[in-house]
C-alpha positions, 0 to 999 in steps of 0.5 A: 834365221828367224822370219817375223810375219806381221799384220795389223788390226784396227784402224789407226785413223778411226775414232771408233777404234780405241786400239791399233794392233800390230802382231805376228809370229816369228818362226825359225826358217825350217819351221815355216814349211811345216806350219804352212802345211798344217794350215793347208791340211786344215783347209783340205779338211773343211773345204776339200779339193778347192783352190787355196782359201785365205784364212782372214780372221775378221771375215771368218768371224763376221761371215763376210766374203768367201765365208758368207755361205759357211755356217757359223758353227763351221766358222767358229770351228775353223778359228778354234783349229787355226789357234790350235795349229799355232799353239801346237807348233814347236815352241823352240822355233816359234815366238808370238809378238803383239803391240796394242797401241791405245790411241790418244790425241798425241798418239794416233794415225801414222804415229801410232803405226810407227810406234807399234813398228818400233816396239815390234822391232825392238822386241824381236831384236831382244828375243834374238839377242837372248838366243845368243847370250843364253844358248850361243845361238847366233840368229838373224831376223827378217820381217815380212809385213802383210801388204797394206797402207804402210809399205813404203813408210815401214821400209824407211822406219825399220831401216832407220831403227836398224841404222840409228836404233830406237830410243831404247838402244840399237837394233843389231840382229835384223838382216835386211829391210822388211819385205811385203807380200799379199796376205791372201798368198801367204799362210804365215801372213794369215797366221799373223792376221789371226794373231793381230785380230785376236789381240785387237779383240782382247783390248778393244772388246775384252773378248779373250776367246781367240787369244786365251790358249795363245797367250802363253806362246808370246815371247816370255822370259821368267814369267814376264810376257815380253812379246806382248806390249800395251802402249798408251795412257792407261798402260800404267801401274793399275792396268790389269791387261795381261801385258801390264799385269805379267810385268808386275806379277810374273807368271800371271795374266791377271783378272782378264783370264781369271 
């Protein structure tokens, strides 16, 4: 079984944000323990003999909350090392996914969140289908969301996608309705938080520093980055974001990473 840990970034109702992002990491069930251990070791390195400290990417970057007294150089190093831990996890059992929804008058608020959830479910299901068809590896998937504003509705959405399918077709490989857990109590949801923040920074701020080395880890087939999706009015032939560009030029992420 593969477990997909998801978190969000950006505010779907705030006109000040152009993008809403849903992103996370899918891990083979036996790999979850090892990635959690690596994050625990990272805390022990920087903050030995302390209670578990949640790695919340936006708070680390801004120096808020628990990170207020931590020097900026240490905070930057922690973010870099978090990305390295994700990057170096065995890629056979690790796939990254992300959806950046470009908000508009027609796509905002709850509609933007539902659209992102539908797209993530579809991409995760396609990844599991590919494992079966290419390697005869029958795997099921389970989705774990970070607790937030959409708990009850996300359960309904995913259950409906599973039963009735999406507009692209049926979803066949999800084992159950999604589950929810506090981000501060799950290292893997903290990984999802970092990924969502990195994708949001790339689209909202054109800041690729966090995601630069992680982009090749998104679910890919024949050079096309299927695990990263840009939805919105500018996601057309001329869009130069990595998600759109790799669909036109497989194997390349485009000018944002030149």
